[in-house]
C-alpha positions in Angstrom: 134.9 178.8 175.0 131.3 177.9 176.1 130.8 176.1 172.8 134.1 174.2 172.8 134.9 170.9 174.3 138.6 171.8 174.5 140.5 173.8 177.0 141.9 177.2 176.2 145.6 176.1 175.8 144.6 173.4 173.4 142.6 175.8 171.3 145.5 178.2 171.2 147.7 175.6 169.4 146.1 176.8 166.2 147.3 180.4 166.8 150.2 182.0 165.0 151.4 183.2 168.4 153.8 186.1 168.6 154.3 186.3 164.8 153.2 190.0 165.0 156.2 190.6 167.3 158.6 189.0 164.9 157.6 191.3 162.1 156.9 194.4 164.3 159.7 196.3 162.7 157.9 196.7 159.4 156.4 200.1 160.1 159.8 201.4 161.0 160.7 200.9 157.3 157.5 202.3 155.9 155.5 199.2 155.5 152.1 198.8 157.1 151.6 195.8 159.4 148.1 194.3 159.9 147.2 191.6 162.4 144.1 189.7 163.2 142.6 190.3 166.7 140.6 187.0 166.6 141.9 183.4 166.9 142.1 181.1 163.9 140.2 178.4 165.9 137.2 180.8 166.0 137.3 182.0 162.4 140.2 181.7 159.9 141.0 184.7 157.7 143.2 182.6 155.5 140.2 180.8 154.1 137.4 181.8 151.6 134.6 183.8 153.3 132.3 180.8 153.4 134.3 177.5 153.2 132.4 175.4 155.6 131.9 171.7 156.5 128.1 171.0 156.4 128.6 168.2 159.0 129.3 170.9 161.6 125.9 172.5 161.3 122.4 171.6 162.5 120.7 173.4 159.6 121.2 173.5 155.8 123.9 175.8 154.4 123.0 178.3 151.6 123.9 177.5 148.0 126.7 180.0 148.0 128.7 178.2 150.7 131.6 176.1 149.5 131.2 172.7 151.1 134.1 170.7 149.5 137.8 171.5 149.5 141.0 170.0 150.8 140.8 172.4 153.8 137.3 171.3 154.7 138.3 167.7 154.3 141.1 168.3 156.8 138.7 170.0 159.3 140.2 173.4 158.7 137.5 175.5 156.9 136.6 179.1 157.6 135.1 177.9 160.9 137.5 175.1 161.8 136.2 171.7 162.9 139.5 170.7 164.6 142.5 172.5 166.1 146.0 172.0 164.7 146.7 169.0 166.8 143.5 167.3 165.4 141.2 167.5 168.4 137.6 168.2 167.6 136.6 171.7 168.8 132.8 171.2 169.3 130.7 168.5 170.9 127.5 169.7 169.3 126.4 171.2 166.0 126.5 174.9 165.2 123.9 176.9 163.3 124.8 178.8 160.1 123.7 182.1 161.7 126.6 181.6 164.1 129.1 181.1 161.3 127.7 184.1 159.4 128.0 186.3 162.5 131.6 185.4 163.0 132.5 185.9 159.4 130.7 189.3 159.2 132.3 190.5 162.4 135.9 189.3 161.8 136.7 187.8 158.4 135.1 190.5 156.3 136.6 193.5 158.3 140.0 192.0 158.2 139.9 191.6 154.4 138.4 195.0 153.9 141.3 196.5 155.9 143.9 194.4 154.0 142.4 195.3 150.6 142.5 199.0 151.5 146.2 198.8 152.4 147.0 197.0 149.1 144.9 199.6 147.2 146.9 202.4 148.9 150.1 200.8 147.8 148.8 200.5 144.2 147.8 204.1 144.1 151.2 205.2 145.4 153.5 202.8 143.6 151.4 201.2 140.9 152.3 197.8 142.4 152.1 196.0 145.8 153.9 193.3 147.8 152.1 191.4 150.5 154.1 189.3 153.0 151.7 186.9 154.7 153.2 185.9 158.0 152.5 182.6 159.7 154.0 180.0 162.0 154.2 176.2 161.7 154.3 173.6 164.5 157.6 171.8 165.0 158.0 168.0 165.1 158.0 168.4 168.9 154.6 170.1 169.0 152.0 168.2 171.1 149.8 165.9 168.9 151.3 167.2 165.6 153.0 165.2 162.9 155.6 167.3 161.1 157.4 164.6 159.2 160.0 166.0 156.9 160.2 169.3 158.6 162.4 168.3 161.5 165.3 170.5 160.3 163.4 173.2 158.4 163.2 176.7 159.9 161.1 178.4 157.4 158.9 177.7 154.4 158.3 180.2 151.6 155.1 179.8 149.8 154.4 181.5 146.5 151.8 179.1 145.1 154.6 177.4 143.1 155.5 180.7 141.4 151.9 181.8 140.7 151.5 184.5 143.4 154.9 186.3 143.5 157.7 187.3 141.2 160.5 184.8 141.3 163.0 187.6 142.1 161.2 188.3 145.3 161.0 184.7 146.4 164.7 184.2 145.6 165.7 187.3 147.5 163.8 186.2 150.6 165.3 182.7 150.4 168.8 184.0 149.9 168.6 186.5 152.8 167.1 183.9 155.2 169.7 181.3 154.3 172.5 183.8 154.7 171.1 184.5 158.2 171.6 180.8 159.0 168.1 179.5 158.5 167.2 176.2 156.8 164.6 177.3 154.1 162.4 175.4 151.6 159.8 176.5 149.1 156.2 175.5 148.9 156.6 172.3 150.8 154.3 171.6 152.6 152.9 175.1 152.7 152.5 176.6 149.2 150.2 179.4 150.3 146.6 179.7 151.3 143.6 181.8 150.4 145.4 185.1 151.1 148.3 184.4 148.7 146.0 183.0 146.1 143.5 185.9 146.2 146.0 188.8 146.4 148.9 187.5 144.5 148.6 188.5 140.8 152.1 189.1 139.5 150.8 189.6 136.0 149.1 192.7 137.3 151.9 193.9 139.5 150.5 192.6 142.8 152.6 190.0 144.6 152.0 187.8 147.7 154.6 185.7 149.5 153.8 183.5 152.5 156.4 182.9 155.2 155.9 180.0 157.7 158.3 180.1 160.7 159.0 177.0 162.8 157.6 177.7 166.3 160.5 175.8 167.9 162.7 178.8 167.0 161.1 181.2 169.4 158.4 179.8 171.7 157.3 177.0 174.1 154.7 175.2 172.1 153.2 173.4 175.1 152.8 176.4 177.3 152.1 178.9 174.4 154.8 181.2 175.8 157.6 183.3 174.3 160.9 181.5 174.4 164.3 183.1 175.3 165.3 182.8 171.6 162.6 185.2 170.4 164.7 188.4 170.6 167.5 186.7 168.6 165.1 185.6 166.0 163.8 189.1 165.6 167.3 190.5 165.1 168.1 187.8 162.5 164.9 188.4 160.5 164.8 192.2 160.7 167.2 192.7 157.7 164.8 190.8 155.5 161.9 192.9 156.7 163.9 196.0 155.9 164.9 194.8 152.4 161.4 193.7 151.4 159.9 196.9 152.8 162.2 199.0 150.6 162.2 196.8 147.5 162.2 198.7 144.2 158.8 199.0 142.6 160.5 198.2 139.3 161.0 194.6 140.4 157.3 194.3 140.9 156.2 195.7 137.6 154.2 193.2 135.5 156.3 191.2 133.0 154.9 192.0 129.5 155.4 188.4 128.5 152.8 187.3 131.1 150.1 189.8 130.3 147.0 188.5 128.5 147.0 189.2 124.8 144.1 191.2 123.3 141.7 189.1 121.2 142.5 189.4 117.5 
């Protein structure tokens, strides 16, 4: 907060507020639930470990840092330059040591914990399914343009079929639509670093991102729970149960997609 030029409620517009409450039933059905305890405006776990905008820093960045990507161009690297509404977070440059400290203290432990959970699933079942839970601003959100999403409740992102078995995506889409939600796939959110890194269907490891319209359950101006939140939880819990108890057979690698041995 001392480093930012923005007030707390503006910084919080980048948060996926209350999403952990929406999916809180997962452990009841045997699925572990992991949540980040640090804000995305501080360090974003859904980015590469070092995906940084060099213009944000007073010193030179090491060679291993990725300095060009669509996320960086949008101001949304591992250390974001702007909040979701587009406001600049800082009024003075940072030093790389600050970025490294945040990444070492937050980003790396989060991914170590996530990797361990997925490894536990692999050891027990031979396959894994990761549901990456996010929220998206509505067209009514302050300072945000959500053109084309005015009537969309949820976006399923499977990297256009590259991170998750189509049967899983279809199942999630079918259940959400039957629950009365308007659902689209991969538009405009096809999946971020987490789905790209952990989703390897050809090896039996699947990742599906779910973006939920914040207008369904919260006051986006005040960053407060809305009266609709309990109803949303009830409507989405059957999906959580079904995905938590999905048959490992569905997640087995398709032999047709496995790399062939060199002749």
